[in-house]
gemmi code that builds the backbone of each chain (N, CA, C; Angstrom):
import gemmi

chains = {
    "A": [
        ("UNK", (0.816, -1.288, -0.374), (-0.216, -0.027, 0.273), (0.836, 1.335, 0.056)),
        ("UNK", (0.603, 2.307, -1.201), (1.442, 3.167, -1.213), (0.999, 4.069, -0.985)),
        ("UNK", (0.828, 4.956, 0.425), (0.162, 6.237, 0.945), (1.138, 7.435, 0.309)),
        ("UNK", (2.419, 7.428, -0.589), (2.531, 8.512, -0.793), (2.950, 8.251, -2.300)),
        ("UNK", (2.659, 9.149, -3.090), (2.736, 8.937, -4.734), (3.824, 9.729, -4.940)),
        ("UNK", (4.766, 9.602, -5.554), (5.442, 10.536, -6.118), (6.117, 10.350, -7.526)),
        ("UNK", (6.098, 11.683, -8.663), (6.136, 11.234, -9.378), (6.920, 12.799, -10.238)),
        ("UNK", (7.893, 12.710, -11.260), (8.089, 11.548, -12.114), (9.125, 10.837, -11.423)),
        ("UNK", (9.523, 9.685, -11.929), (10.573, 8.995, -10.998), (11.734, 9.644, -11.706)),
        ("UNK", (11.737, 10.074, -12.765), (13.544, 10.748, -13.268), (12.702, 11.927, -13.923)),
        ("UNK", (14.290, 12.898, -13.716), (13.835, 14.587, -14.504), (15.167, 14.788, -14.798)),
        ("UNK", (15.058, 15.035, -15.608), (16.175, 16.225, -16.533), (15.852, 17.344, -16.771)),
        ("UNK", (16.507, 18.703, -16.232), (16.338, 19.647, -16.715), (17.358, 20.577, -16.565)),
        ("UNK", (17.370, 21.407, -17.883), (18.550, 22.445, -17.969), (19.072, 23.420, -16.830)),
        ("UNK", (20.371, 23.421, -16.667), (20.943, 24.409, -15.955), (19.908, 25.519, -15.964)),
        ("UNK", (19.419, 26.460, -14.924), (18.994, 27.255, -14.910), (17.359, 27.197, -14.936)),
        ("UNK", (16.819, 26.119, -15.386), (15.848, 25.746, -15.352), (14.741, 25.402, -13.881)),
        ("UNK", (13.757, 25.232, -13.941), (12.684, 25.049, -12.695), (12.499, 23.505, -13.043)),
        ("UNK", (12.814, 22.913, -11.469), (12.530, 21.444, -11.673), (11.145, 21.319, -10.523)),
        ("UNK", (10.582, 20.486, -10.860), (9.502, 20.579, -10.134), (8.885, 18.606, -9.821)),
        ("UNK", (8.794, 18.522, -8.801), (8.585, 17.346, -8.397), (7.112, 17.079, -7.928)),
        ("UNK", (6.448, 16.228, -8.017), (4.879, 16.005, -7.275), (4.756, 15.178, -6.373)),
        ("UNK", (4.079, 15.144, -4.848), (3.651, 14.342, -4.653), (2.066, 14.328, -3.949)),
        ("UNK", (1.343, 13.004, -3.920), (0.209, 12.906, -3.719), (-0.013, 11.997, -2.290)),
        ("UNK", (-0.760, 12.514, -1.599), (-1.202, 11.679, 0.013), (-2.359, 10.903, -0.365)),
        ("UNK", (-2.824, 10.319, 0.568), (-4.207, 9.466, 0.687), (-4.732, 9.788, 2.342)),
        ("UNK", (-3.602, 10.013, 3.179), (-4.439, 9.670, 4.683), (-4.685, 11.587, 4.778)),
        ("UNK", (-5.564, 11.998, 5.242), (-5.997, 13.121, 5.475), (-5.808, 13.774, 6.610)),
        ("UNK", (-4.729, 12.682, 7.630), (-4.356, 12.896, 9.119), (-2.913, 13.200, 9.161)),
        ("UNK", (-2.333, 13.059, 7.853), (-0.588, 13.528, 7.808), (-0.681, 14.947, 8.132)),
        ("UNK", (0.211, 15.277, 8.814), (0.005, 16.673, 9.212), (1.556, 17.159, 9.304)),
        ("UNK", (2.837, 16.583, 8.702), (3.997, 16.814, 8.469), (4.651, 16.590, 6.793)),
        ("UNK", (5.300, 17.539, 6.132), (5.476, 16.681, 4.700), (6.960, 17.111, 4.435)),
        ("UNK", (8.101, 16.618, 5.047), (9.336, 17.053, 4.419), (9.468, 16.498, 3.065)),
        ("UNK", (10.379, 17.250, 2.568), (11.261, 16.828, 1.378), (13.165, 16.266, 1.729)),
        ("UNK", (13.670, 15.177, 1.521), (14.333, 14.986, 1.488), (15.090, 14.769, 0.037)),
        ("UNK", (16.848, 15.263, 0.365), (17.608, 15.400, -1.036), (18.732, 13.909, -0.614)),
        ("UNK", (19.135, 13.117, -1.565), (19.765, 12.331, -1.257), (21.251, 12.349, -2.771)),
        ("UNK", (22.466, 12.410, -2.269), (23.314, 12.532, -3.185), (23.510, 10.781, -3.388)),
        ("UNK", (23.911, 10.635, -4.959), (24.621, 8.991, -5.049), (25.952, 8.565, -3.422)),
        ("UNK", (25.450, 7.621, -2.851), (26.552, 6.843, -1.951), (26.413, 7.181, -0.768)),
        ("UNK", (25.104, 8.290, -0.304), (25.092, 8.860, 0.757), (23.529, 8.801, 1.571)),
        ("UNK", (23.703, 9.308, 2.724), (22.166, 8.644, 3.278), (21.696, 10.672, 3.143)),
        ("UNK", (20.112, 9.951, 3.213), (18.942, 11.353, 2.827), (19.354, 12.047, 3.968)),
        ("UNK", (19.222, 13.400, 3.609), (19.254, 14.844, 4.342), (17.789, 15.576, 4.360)),
        ("UNK", (17.629, 15.987, 5.117), (16.304, 16.892, 5.185), (16.265, 18.262, 4.716)),
        ("UNK", (15.596, 18.575, 3.619), (15.797, 19.593, 2.913), (15.036, 20.866, 3.192)),
        ("UNK", (13.936, 20.555, 3.167), (12.781, 21.373, 3.612), (11.586, 20.798, 3.783)),
        ("UNK", (10.422, 21.387, 4.898), (9.095, 20.733, 5.268), (8.057, 21.608, 5.427)),
        ("UNK", (7.170, 21.118, 5.467), (5.342, 22.076, 5.482), (4.652, 21.379, 6.296)),
        ("UNK", (3.878, 21.862, 7.077), (2.773, 21.755, 7.549), (1.324, 22.128, 7.006)),
        ("UNK", (0.475, 21.445, 6.957), (-0.503, 21.846, 6.359), (-1.484, 22.909, 6.561)),
        ("UNK", (-0.859, 24.041, 7.667), (-1.683, 25.043, 8.244), (-0.915, 26.146, 7.048)),
        ("UNK", (0.153, 25.754, 6.238), (0.477, 26.887, 5.044), (0.649, 26.474, 3.406)),
        ("UNK", (0.411, 27.166, 2.478), (0.258, 26.423, 1.509), (1.629, 26.524, 0.706)),
        ("UNK", (2.335, 27.565, 1.118), (3.700, 27.753, 0.396), (4.692, 27.908, 1.303)),
        ("UNK", (6.064, 27.232, 1.361), (7.260, 27.437, 2.539), (8.202, 27.703, 1.226)),
        ("UNK", (9.185, 28.448, 1.204), (10.496, 28.741, 0.617), (11.788, 28.969, 1.386)),
        ("UNK", (12.732, 28.158, 1.297), (14.085, 28.614, 1.436), (15.118, 28.159, 0.428)),
        ("UNK", (15.348, 29.720, 0.077), (16.503, 29.717, -0.865), (15.477, 29.115, -2.544)),
        ("UNK", (16.249, 28.632, -3.091), (16.007, 28.073, -4.345), (14.715, 27.389, -4.417)),
        ("UNK", (14.531, 26.610, -2.785), (13.755, 25.491, -2.607), (12.053, 26.076, -2.276)),
        ("UNK", (11.480, 25.511, -2.957), (9.801, 25.840, -2.389), (9.284, 24.764, -2.378)),
        ("UNK", (8.064, 24.686, -1.384), (7.224, 23.511, -1.156), (5.945, 24.324, -1.558)),
        ("UNK", (5.053, 23.825, -2.729), (3.348, 24.112, -2.079), (3.016, 23.248, -1.910)),
        ("UNK", (1.984, 23.563, -0.989), (0.939, 22.636, -0.629), (-0.504, 22.723, -0.638)),
        ("UNK", (-1.137, 21.442, -1.397), (-2.952, 21.980, -1.736), (-3.682, 20.830, -1.046)),
        ("UNK", (-4.125, 21.259, 0.310), (-4.796, 20.276, 0.695), (-6.146, 20.115, 0.476)),
        ("UNK", (-6.724, 20.674, -0.257), (-7.802, 20.282, -0.808), (-7.556, 18.869, -1.836)),
        ("UNK", (-6.943, 18.948, -2.819), (-6.422, 18.284, -3.664), (-5.536, 17.242, -2.913)),
        ("UNK", (-5.167, 17.061, -1.502), (-4.102, 16.146, -1.074), (-2.370, 15.929, -2.114)),
        ("UNK", (-2.181, 17.027, -2.338), (-1.239, 16.805, -3.394), (-0.108, 18.217, -2.603)),
        ("UNK", (1.391, 18.039, -2.744), (2.623, 18.692, -2.432), (3.516, 18.723, -3.408)),
        ("UNK", (4.648, 19.707, -4.052), (5.263, 19.600, -4.824), (6.774, 20.349, -4.258)),
        ("UNK", (7.493, 20.097, -4.785), (8.949, 20.419, -4.394), (9.142, 21.652, -6.031)),
        ("UNK", (9.539, 22.343, -5.807), (10.428, 23.574, -6.703), (11.633, 23.767, -6.793)),
        ("UNK", (12.352, 23.626, -7.828), (13.667, 23.829, -7.548), (13.906, 25.142, -8.411)),
        ("UNK", (14.502, 26.331, -8.265), (14.615, 27.113, -9.018), (15.588, 27.510, -9.567)),
        ("UNK", (16.244, 27.855, -10.891), (17.656, 28.059, -11.461), (18.123, 26.450, -10.632)),
        ("UNK", (17.740, 25.781, -11.104), (18.372, 24.585, -10.883), (19.854, 24.536, -11.112)),
        ("UNK", (20.905, 23.974, -10.522), (22.309, 23.965, -10.713), (22.829, 22.201, -10.843)),
        ("UNK", (23.886, 22.048, -11.495), (24.187, 20.690, -11.600), (24.664, 19.903, -9.945)),
        ("UNK", (24.726, 21.132, -9.213), (24.906, 20.819, -7.963), (23.510, 19.913, -7.109)),
        ("UNK", (22.449, 20.310, -7.991), (21.210, 19.941, -7.642), (20.675, 18.272, -7.906)),
        ("UNK", (21.621, 17.601, -8.783), (21.732, 16.560, -9.237), (21.343, 15.477, -8.732)),
        ("UNK", (20.596, 14.990, -8.068), (20.373, 14.048, -6.487), (19.016, 13.263, -6.938)),
        ("UNK", (19.033, 12.031, -5.465), (17.611, 11.703, -5.805), (16.878, 12.326, -4.422)),
        ("UNK", (15.425, 12.557, -4.909), (14.704, 13.422, -3.971), (13.384, 12.589, -3.709)),
        ("UNK", (13.091, 13.112, -2.322), (12.039, 11.905, -1.838), (11.065, 12.999, -0.841)),
        ("UNK", (9.532, 12.772, -1.148), (8.867, 13.256, -0.587), (8.053, 12.127, 0.868)),
        ("UNK", (7.748, 13.018, 1.746), (7.675, 11.760, 2.876), (6.082, 12.640, 3.670)),
        ("UNK", (5.483, 11.940, 4.213), (4.667, 12.434, 5.048), (4.190, 11.321, 6.586)),
        ("UNK", (3.704, 12.356, 7.321), (3.986, 12.038, 8.989), (2.398, 12.002, 9.525)),
        ("UNK", (1.907, 11.476, 10.631), (1.054, 12.111, 11.563), (1.256, 11.732, 12.970)),
        ("UNK", (0.962, 13.208, 13.355), (0.994, 12.762, 14.995), (1.995, 12.496, 15.514)),
        ("UNK", (3.065, 12.586, 14.969), (4.657, 12.496, 15.568), (4.808, 10.919, 15.276)),
        ("UNK", (4.196, 10.178, 14.337), (4.586, 9.115, 14.483), (5.534, 9.013, 12.768)),
        ("UNK", (5.894, 7.847, 12.656), (6.847, 7.509, 11.544), (6.400, 8.141, 9.942)),
        ("UNK", (7.367, 8.443, 9.322), (7.521, 8.611, 8.308), (6.907, 7.758, 7.213)),
        ("UNK", (6.437, 8.115, 6.508), (6.555, 7.037, 5.329), (6.830, 8.268, 3.897)),
        ("UNK", (7.603, 7.435, 3.270), (8.135, 8.026, 1.861), (7.462, 7.493, 0.799)),
        ("UNK", (8.153, 8.516, -0.437), (7.435, 8.312, -1.851), (8.558, 7.594, -2.198)),
        ("UNK", (8.428, 6.987, -3.475), (9.429, 5.994, -4.454), (10.529, 7.051, -5.113)),
        ("UNK", (10.447, 8.002, -4.803), (11.669, 8.795, -5.149), (12.125, 9.013, -6.177)),
        ("UNK", (12.646, 10.682, -6.841), (12.529, 11.045, -8.087), (14.455, 11.472, -8.053)),
        ("UNK", (14.842, 10.579, -9.260), (16.524, 11.032, -9.704), (15.951, 12.436, -10.560)),
        ("UNK", (16.588, 13.207, -9.991), (17.162, 14.705, -10.977), (18.403, 14.757, -11.709)),
        ("UNK", (18.531, 14.674, -13.090), (19.713, 15.465, -13.141), (19.950, 16.535, -14.220)),
        ("UNK", (20.512, 17.330, -13.788), (20.584, 19.002, -14.564), (21.711, 19.117, -14.954)),
        ("UNK", (21.379, 19.738, -16.293), (22.532, 19.505, -17.326), (22.749, 20.860, -17.245)),
        ("UNK", (24.264, 20.884, -17.652), (25.452, 22.443, -17.711), (25.360, 22.139, -18.917)),
    ],
    "B": [
        ("UNK", (32.375, 16.186, 15.933), (30.985, 16.131, 14.990), (30.318, 15.188, 15.350)),
        ("UNK", (28.894, 15.786, 15.469), (27.801, 14.929, 15.695), (27.314, 14.177, 14.606)),
        ("UNK", (26.968, 13.201, 14.679), (26.348, 12.227, 13.678), (26.075, 10.987, 13.454)),
        ("UNK", (25.657, 10.177, 12.448), (25.531, 8.913, 12.460), (26.221, 8.039, 11.943)),
        ("UNK", (27.049, 6.537, 12.427), (28.189, 5.864, 11.471), (27.562, 4.691, 11.512)),
        ("UNK", (27.902, 4.346, 10.287), (27.662, 3.056, 9.897), (28.526, 1.996, 9.602)),
        ("UNK", (28.872, 1.369, 9.397), (29.922, 0.412, 9.332), (29.411, -1.474, 8.978)),
        ("UNK", (29.919, -2.518, 8.106), (30.834, -1.575, 7.021), (29.982, -0.807, 6.029)),
        ("UNK", (30.550, -0.008, 5.252), (30.184, 0.535, 4.132), (29.546, -0.416, 3.270)),
        ("UNK", (30.375, -1.341, 2.822), (30.269, -2.509, 1.966), (30.127, -3.479, 2.578)),
        ("UNK", (29.162, -4.468, 2.239), (29.667, -5.923, 2.983), (29.262, -7.025, 1.605)),
        ("UNK", (30.168, -8.050, 1.841), (29.578, -9.358, 0.818), (29.172, -10.468, 1.633)),
        ("UNK", (28.632, -11.180, 1.494), (27.994, -12.301, 2.155), (27.238, -13.688, 1.340)),
        ("UNK", (27.913, -14.761, 2.023), (27.135, -16.143, 0.964), (25.695, -15.964, 1.380)),
        ("UNK", (25.050, -16.540, 0.583), (23.722, -17.435, 0.664), (23.672, -18.218, 2.301)),
        ("UNK", (22.992, -18.075, 3.026), (22.901, -18.599, 4.237), (23.419, -18.217, 5.296)),
        ("UNK", (23.913, -17.289, 5.399), (24.776, -16.495, 6.769), (23.892, -15.451, 6.901)),
        ("UNK", (24.429, -15.040, 8.273), (23.861, -13.626, 8.824), (25.138, -12.780, 8.992)),
        ("UNK", (24.211, -11.766, 8.846), (25.839, -10.357, 9.104), (24.915, -9.594, 9.723)),
        ("UNK", (25.471, -8.428, 10.429), (25.044, -7.717, 11.232), (25.725, -5.953, 10.682)),
        ("UNK", (24.724, -5.411, 10.632), (25.340, -4.207, 9.962), (25.621, -3.350, 11.485)),
        ("UNK", (26.259, -1.782, 11.747), (26.630, -1.510, 12.936), (25.830, 0.053, 12.569)),
        ("UNK", (25.082, 0.750, 13.838), (24.797, 1.772, 13.655), (25.155, 2.272, 15.073)),
        ("UNK", (25.945, 3.625, 15.040), (26.287, 4.206, 16.257), (25.729, 5.796, 16.012)),
        ("UNK", (25.111, 6.451, 17.216), (25.012, 7.834, 16.985), (25.411, 8.715, 18.192)),
        ("UNK", (26.039, 9.914, 18.056), (26.273, 10.660, 19.168), (25.506, 12.150, 18.934)),
        ("UNK", (24.259, 11.842, 18.726), (23.615, 13.066, 18.479), (22.643, 13.304, 19.877)),
        ("UNK", (22.776, 12.208, 20.781), (21.601, 12.256, 22.210), (20.207, 11.617, 21.458)),
        ("UNK", (20.201, 11.225, 20.465), (18.531, 10.934, 19.935), (18.269, 10.019, 20.616)),
        ("UNK", (16.545, 9.844, 21.022), (16.290, 8.728, 21.867), (15.567, 8.008, 20.672)),
        ("UNK", (15.504, 8.005, 19.425), (14.907, 7.414, 18.652), (15.738, 6.804, 17.397)),
        ("UNK", (15.356, 5.387, 16.826), (16.670, 5.178, 15.961), (15.726, 4.592, 15.101)),
        ("UNK", (16.092, 4.329, 13.611), (15.652, 3.831, 12.445), (16.406, 2.771, 11.843)),
        ("UNK", (15.761, 1.797, 11.185), (16.656, 1.142, 9.900), (15.437, 1.077, 8.433)),
        ("UNK", (15.995, 1.840, 7.912), (15.390, 1.527, 6.363), (16.279, 0.615, 5.261)),
        ("UNK", (15.291, 0.340, 4.537), (15.984, -0.479, 3.290), (15.558, 0.270, 2.140)),
        ("UNK", (16.842, 0.434, 1.039), (16.347, 1.151, -0.194), (16.541, 0.086, -1.340)),
        ("UNK", (15.483, 0.595, -1.833), (15.892, -0.435, -3.636), (15.366, 0.765, -4.587)),
        ("UNK", (15.996, 0.442, -5.637), (15.419, 1.332, -6.678), (14.280, 1.521, -7.136)),
        ("UNK", (13.667, 2.891, -6.999), (12.429, 2.646, -7.554), (11.268, 2.330, -6.191)),
        ("UNK", (11.918, 1.536, -5.419), (10.664, 1.922, -4.321), (10.987, 2.838, -3.042)),
        ("UNK", (11.465, 3.802, -2.904), (11.720, 4.562, -1.885), (12.320, 3.950, -0.476)),
        ("UNK", (12.140, 4.541, 0.704), (12.661, 3.994, 1.380), (11.805, 3.228, 2.595)),
        ("UNK", (12.029, 2.245, 2.863), (10.573, 0.953, 3.340), (11.343, 1.003, 5.184)),
        ("UNK", (10.828, 1.051, 5.942), (10.859, 0.972, 7.460), (11.212, -0.440, 7.536)),
        ("UNK", (12.277, -0.723, 8.110), (12.643, -2.574, 8.699), (12.478, -2.086, 10.192)),
        ("UNK", (12.631, -1.697, 10.918), (12.631, -1.490, 12.373), (12.791, -0.250, 13.032)),
        ("UNK", (12.085, -0.201, 14.036), (12.851, 1.046, 15.066), (12.727, 1.170, 16.056)),
        ("UNK", (13.046, 2.099, 17.098), (13.292, 1.981, 18.740), (13.335, 3.266, 19.050)),
        ("UNK", (12.356, 3.714, 19.705), (12.320, 5.275, 20.230), (12.892, 4.992, 21.688)),
        ("UNK", (13.241, 3.846, 22.536), (13.937, 4.000, 23.870), (14.465, 2.702, 24.104)),
        ("UNK", (15.746, 2.962, 24.615), (16.533, 1.848, 24.898), (15.767, 0.190, 25.464)),
        ("UNK", (15.990, -0.716, 25.062), (15.605, -1.836, 25.331), (14.154, -2.203, 24.850)),
        ("UNK", (13.953, -1.187, 24.228), (12.146, -1.510, 23.258), (12.141, -1.118, 21.453)),
        ("UNK", (11.857, -2.053, 20.944), (11.578, -1.570, 19.710), (10.812, -2.179, 18.858)),
        ("UNK", (10.208, -1.797, 17.404), (9.233, -2.387, 16.855), (9.197, -2.383, 15.437)),
        ("UNK", (8.422, -3.275, 15.084), (8.624, -3.788, 13.633), (8.296, -2.779, 12.540)),
        ("UNK", (8.568, -2.513, 11.610), (8.376, -1.855, 10.842), (7.408, -2.545, 9.346)),
        ("UNK", (7.387, -1.948, 8.334), (6.707, -2.656, 7.109), (7.064, -3.713, 6.814)),
        ("UNK", (8.740, -3.869, 6.827), (9.058, -4.932, 6.233), (10.414, -6.245, 7.138)),
        ("UNK", (9.614, -6.075, 8.292), (10.787, -6.565, 9.291), (10.982, -8.197, 9.335)),
        ("UNK", (10.563, -9.083, 8.483), (10.388, -10.426, 8.080), (11.949, -10.281, 7.588)),
        ("UNK", (12.962, -11.577, 8.591), (14.311, -11.725, 7.669), (14.989, -10.928, 8.605)),
        ("UNK", (14.866, -10.101, 9.547), (15.670, -9.206, 10.045), (15.507, -9.053, 11.424)),
        ("UNK", (16.574, -8.736, 12.292), (16.301, -8.434, 14.116), (17.118, -7.426, 14.293)),
        ("UNK", (16.758, -6.750, 15.589), (17.509, -5.636, 15.957), (17.677, -5.934, 17.012)),
        ("UNK", (18.837, -5.096, 18.238), (18.856, -4.664, 19.544), (19.066, -3.393, 19.920)),
        ("UNK", (18.460, -2.900, 21.344), (18.539, -1.825, 21.642), (19.357, -1.497, 23.029)),
        ("UNK", (20.346, -2.225, 23.591), (20.761, -1.714, 24.450), (21.379, -1.010, 25.130)),
        ("UNK", (22.265, 0.283, 24.451), (22.589, 1.117, 24.414), (21.704, 2.268, 23.961)),
        ("UNK", (21.810, 3.207, 24.167), (21.040, 4.756, 23.443), (21.981, 4.900, 21.997)),
        ("UNK", (23.108, 4.860, 22.285), (23.810, 5.086, 21.047), (23.899, 4.157, 19.848)),
        ("UNK", (23.292, 3.157, 19.945), (23.775, 1.685, 19.360), (22.615, 1.084, 18.810)),
        ("UNK", (22.372, 1.056, 17.543), (21.118, 0.414, 17.107), (21.542, -0.833, 15.686)),
        ("UNK", (22.280, -1.899, 15.881), (22.900, -2.453, 15.416), (21.905, -3.781, 14.372)),
        ("UNK", (21.577, -3.862, 13.214), (20.699, -4.801, 12.665), (21.273, -5.624, 12.031)),
        ("UNK", (20.558, -7.307, 12.473), (20.774, -8.409, 11.753), (20.360, -8.704, 10.637)),
        ("UNK", (21.115, -9.140, 9.584), (20.116, -9.394, 8.370), (20.129, -11.291, 8.503)),
        ("UNK", (19.228, -11.728, 8.468), (19.665, -13.418, 8.887), (19.016, -13.807, 7.459)),
        ("UNK", (19.501, -15.115, 7.131), (19.596, -16.239, 6.217), (17.883, -16.447, 5.862)),
        ("UNK", (17.106, -16.012, 6.773), (15.827, -16.063, 6.501), (15.063, -15.022, 5.320)),
        ("UNK", (15.979, -13.780, 5.384), (15.315, -12.891, 4.206), (15.835, -13.117, 3.093)),
        ("UNK", (14.843, -13.435, 1.803), (14.644, -13.692, 0.734), (15.450, -13.023, -0.026)),
        ("UNK", (15.324, -11.880, 0.162), (16.451, -10.709, -1.192), (16.929, -9.482, 0.206)),
        ("UNK", (18.074, -9.985, 0.461), (18.762, -9.250, 1.081), (19.748, -8.057, 0.369)),
        ("UNK", (20.012, -8.288, -0.640), (21.151, -7.469, -1.363), (20.313, -6.152, -1.278)),
        ("UNK", (20.969, -5.443, -0.821), (20.182, -3.762, -0.705), (21.018, -2.671, -0.021)),
        ("UNK", (20.332, -1.239, -0.075), (21.049, -0.518, 0.759), (20.692, 0.345, 2.067)),
        ("UNK", (21.049, -0.592, 2.880), (20.489, 0.002, 4.429), (20.725, 1.620, 4.767)),
        ("UNK", (20.099, 2.124, 5.343), (20.272, 3.253, 5.855), (19.489, 3.312, 7.625)),
        ("UNK", (20.587, 4.030, 8.145), (20.276, 3.853, 10.088), (19.900, 5.360, 9.969)),
        ("UNK", (18.599, 5.360, 10.736), (18.581, 6.830, 10.937), (17.962, 7.361, 12.474)),
        ("UNK", (18.402, 8.601, 12.894), (17.925, 8.419, 14.257), (16.776, 10.284, 14.267)),
        ("UNK", (16.286, 10.572, 15.547), (15.456, 11.276, 15.631), (15.569, 11.979, 16.919)),
        ("UNK", (14.951, 13.061, 17.007), (14.422, 13.630, 18.190), (13.418, 12.941, 18.811)),
        ("UNK", (12.903, 12.549, 20.336), (11.417, 11.746, 20.630), (10.326, 13.127, 20.062)),
        ("UNK", (9.609, 13.039, 19.372), (8.621, 13.710, 19.112), (9.161, 14.425, 17.936)),
        ("UNK", (10.245, 13.749, 17.272), (10.187, 14.745, 15.907), (10.716, 13.333, 14.832)),
        ("UNK", (9.487, 12.762, 15.008), (10.285, 11.629, 13.570), (10.365, 11.957, 12.225)),
        ("UNK", (9.758, 13.090, 11.890), (9.988, 13.576, 10.299), (11.174, 14.176, 10.224)),
        ("UNK", (11.745, 14.308, 11.610), (13.490, 15.053, 10.957), (14.310, 14.118, 11.669)),
        ("UNK", (14.606, 13.434, 10.343), (15.376, 12.401, 10.314), (16.593, 12.788, 10.495)),
        ("UNK", (17.890, 12.030, 10.866), (19.380, 12.219, 10.862), (19.684, 11.031, 10.047)),
        ("UNK", (20.228, 10.807, 8.889), (20.496, 9.595, 8.334), (22.215, 9.286, 8.207)),
        ("UNK", (23.004, 7.741, 8.320), (23.924, 7.742, 8.190), (24.359, 7.428, 6.877)),
        ("UNK", (25.698, 7.678, 6.383), (26.209, 6.878, 4.822), (25.617, 5.539, 4.258)),
        ("UNK", (24.943, 4.977, 5.093), (24.235, 3.651, 4.715), (25.465, 2.243, 4.276)),
        ("UNK", (24.861, 1.427, 4.380), (25.848, 0.154, 4.242), (25.111, -0.647, 2.939)),
        ("UNK", (25.970, -1.479, 2.379), (25.717, -1.885, 0.725), (26.000, -3.297, 0.956)),
        ("UNK", (24.825, -4.129, 1.057), (25.080, -5.298, 1.015), (24.432, -6.102, -0.429)),
        ("UNK", (25.457, -6.722, -0.362), (25.373, -7.767, -1.844), (25.536, -9.059, -1.358)),
        ("UNK", (24.694, -9.900, -1.805), (24.522, -11.357, -1.651), (24.935, -12.071, -2.275)),
        ("UNK", (26.232, -13.240, -2.627), (26.759, -13.643, -3.345), (26.321, -15.099, -3.747)),
    ],
}
model = gemmi.Model(1)
for chain_id, residues in chains.items():
    chain = gemmi.Chain(chain_id)
    for i, (resn, *xyz) in enumerate(residues, 1):
        res = gemmi.Residue()
        res.name, res.seqid = resn, gemmi.SeqId(i, " ")
        for name, pos in zip(("N", "CA", "C"), xyz):
            atom = gemmi.Atom()
            atom.name, atom.element = name, gemmi.Element(name[0])
            atom.pos, atom.b_iso = gemmi.Position(*pos), 0.0
            res.add_atom(atom)
        chain.add_residue(res)
    model.add_chain(chain)
structure = gemmi.Structure()
structure.add_model(model)
structure.setup_entities()
């Protein structure tokens, strides 16, 4: 049972472009939505997170957009750089319980 | 520097052998987790522990075992009962009450020959 569906599976973006990764969830009790970034051979690291009381959160070039009614959230990477090439995971949790992860998106930024 | 140390980074084992992956943290976190990562399947939770001497099964616990005798350590044993053990294994920790903010180690890649 996949509670968080992530798309696309892979993404190629030109340097300077906008990378967009989408996630959809089923459980309306989820109340915390983080994104993790993973470089090859490394463990994931928390990138940015949002709670459902806001529709958008921005940190530098990274923005989470959240649509509670559609049960969707997305990660936007503005001015994408080759150093952003990594695997990105969305996730969700409810009430302080353990995270449920999406399947991941492999992003490649071409220079 | 505070962090999570996993060892070994690479491990090869023959079918039918048990193998233990080490995970140590000096972040003073109460909660620790083991995830398995396979291509296209994201991160799947194997076991987690919120306090010493207590742990719970995750979504794919069959064929695995853990112990939590010390706050800093959470070793994972991949037993011969695990039918498809070749994978990338990740250990993580978090503060109690903040399970969404995980700190991961660099992983251990297990290959069964």
